[in-house]
N, C-alpha and C positions, 0 to 999 in steps of 0.2 A: 544455336542452339543453351541448352537451358545452364544455372550457375549450382553447382549442390550446396545446401545449405545445411550443413552442423553448428555442432557447438567448436570443431579444431579452426575456425574462420573468426581472426578476431582485430570487427568492423570491419569496413571499408562497403564493395558494394554489395557483398554475400549482409556481411550485417545490417545493412538500413533494405536490404529487403526482406528479410528474417521480420527486422522490427512493421513494416510496412504492413505486411502479415499476420500478425502479431493484433495491432492498432484494429484490421479489419476485422476479425474475431470479433475483437473485445466490439467492435461497436455494432457487428450483426447480434448480443447476446443484449448489450445497450435498447437494441429498437426492440428484442423480446418484451423487454421491462417495459416500455415506453405502451408496448398492449397489452400488459398485461391487468386486466381488470383487477383486481387486486389489489395495485400499485396507482388506481387513478384517481382519486384524491390526493398522493402527495404532494406537498406546492413544490416546485421550482425542481420535477426532479430532472427534466434532459441536464438541467446547470448538474445538478447533485451525479448525477450516470460520468457527465462528463470529464468532472474534480476526482471522483471514484479511479475511471478507466484511468487518469493520467497516474496519481498513485497509484493503484497494483502494474503500472504495467512499468516506475520508477522500482517497485519493489521485487518485479519477476528481473529478478538476476539472470536466470540460465533461458530466459525466450523463451521455455518450451510449454507457458499461460500457466503455471503454478506457482505457488510458495510452499518453499520445502521447508525443512528448520534450519538451514545456514540464510537463506534470504530471510523469515521471520527476525534471526537474530540479528541481522547487516541490520532491519528494519527496524529495531527497538534499540542495538542500540544509536541507530540515527537518529534519533527518536528522545532519544537523554534516557532511555526508560529500559538500561538490560535488563534480561532475563535467565535466568537458572534454565537448566538443557529442558529442566520434569515440567514448571512451568508455558514454556514454550508448545511442549507435547500436549500440555493441557490446553493452553487457546486455540491450537489446530483442533484438538479434536472436539474442542466447546462449537466450534466454528462449523467442523464438517462434519457436526453429527456423532462424531464417532467410525466413520466411515474411510475416513484417508486418511492417509501422513500427509496433504497438502492439499492448501488453501485454492480452489478453484476459483478463475474469476464471477462464475456463479455465486458460489460459498457468497462468496468475499462482499457480494454486490445483496445477498440475502440479511447477515451480518447487518451488514451498513443499515438498509431500507428497516429489517424485521425489527420489531414493538422488544426482543431480548436487547439484555445489555452485555454484554460479550467482553470481557477484560481488554480486548484488541479492539475493539469498537470504541471503547472507553480510551486509550492513552491517541488510538485516529484523531477522536473528536478534539480532543484535548491538544493537542500538536497541531489541527485547526486550528481551534484559541489561542495559540500560541502563539500563531503566523502572523495574527493581526490582530495582536496587542501591541503595545509601542517597542521601538528600535531599541535593544541594546546599546548604548556608547560604547564609539569604536573611538579608538588609538591610548593609547595606555592609560592605568589607572594613574589617580591624584596622586601627588605623593601624599608621605604623611611620615610622621615627626616620633622619635619611641615612647611622647608620650602621651603620643592618642592610642597603642598598643593596646587591649588588656591583659 
């Protein structure tokens, strides 16, 4: 008996199967990039592709293999860089070359490996560097008295 996978299922076995299929599809695309001579001089390519796949799966919220406008909005908010609707449409157009309203995984990898600096690429790179920096202090902020206020 086959499990019908659609967006009406919320988690569970169907969601796990859907994520496994998505991961397999993205892994196949990663293998294409690994075999492509155009990227043969890229250092640490397997590690970069693995990181791109994880990041893409995190933000492909509808699990359809594409990042749409709402997924991009959530991504930018989660990264702490909220954008307007028009800015996000421009980012998608910049990544896809104006061909599509959604960012496919191939478009995403081409953008991240490409020499052109797209806004989304800069945000993603900044987010990666921000995670490497020292962690934010935990706990309540230090107490201050009225004299120390500006």
